[in-house]
N, C-alpha and C positions, 0 to 999 in steps of 0.2 A: 819232784817235777813242779816247775813254776810256769804259769801261763800269763802272758801279757797280751792284751787286746791292742793291736796296732790300728785297725780300721774296722768299723762296724756300720752296716746300713740295712734298712728294711726294704725289701723288694715286694711291693704290693701286687704286682702283676703275677709273680710266681709264688706268692704267699710264703715267703721265707725271709729269715734274717741271714745275711751273708757277713762272715767275719774273717779277717786276716789276723792270725795270731803268731806270737813268737813263743815257742816252748823251750825252756831251759831244763836240762836234765843232767844227771850224773850217771856214768856208765854207758850202757848201750841205749840206742834210740828207743823210746817207749813204743809199744805196739799201738796199732790203730785203735784197738778196743780200749786200751788204757786211757788214751787221749780222749776218746769219745765219752767214756764214763766220767772223766774229770770235767769235761766241758758241760755235760748234761747236769752234773751236780752244781757247777758254778752258775749256770744260766737257769736253773730251776725248770728244766724241761725233761720230757721223757726221752729215754735212750732210743726209742723207736722213731723219733723225729729228727735225730742228729745224724748228718752225713759228713764224713770227713773226706773231702775231695782229694787233697794231696798233702804229703809231708815231704818237705825238701830240706835236707840237711846240708850244711856247708862243711867242706873238708877241714878237719882240725878244730872245729868248734863244737861245743856241747849244747848246741841249740838248733832248732829247726823252725822253718817257716811253715805254717799250716793254714789251709783254707777250709773253712767249715761252713756248712749250711744247716740252719735249724728251721725246719718246716712248721707251719701252723698245724698240720695234721698229717698222719701217716698216709692218708689217701692222696694228698697233694704230692707227697714224696714219691709214691709209686707211679703217679701219673706223669711226673716231670723227669725224674732221674733215669739215666740209662741203666740197663740191666746189669752190666758188668760192675758199675759203681755200687749198686745195691748189693750185689753178691760179695763185693770186697768188704763192705761195711757190716754185712750180716752173714757171717760164715755158716750159720746154721741153715740158711736157705740153700747154700751151695751144697752142703752135705745131703740134704733131702733130695736135691736134684740128681746128685750122683747115685744115691741109693735107688731112685726110680729108674735110672738108666741101667743099673746092674740087674734089677728085677725084670726089666723089659728084655734084656739079653737072655736071661734064664728061660723066660717064657717063649721067646722067639726061636 
């Protein structure tokens, strides 16, 4: 997987770096987690501060356009990002939420 930065800017109001990337790959489209891990490594940031907003592939091409946000702190991320985007990027949170629902059904 190869990652090229097409545009990058810092948003001081939202305390984050916003990046438009082009990801080239062989085979199937890489998972959201694989791309997040690679970006966190390239940008020397913690995985808990990286949010992958969207991955858009083009038909017949082995590359995707990706929009990534890297927050200054996990607290800023939780305050600004929408709940469904956080759950999409952190599947372990979604699993905990589903387990809590199942326990509530058993008790109720």
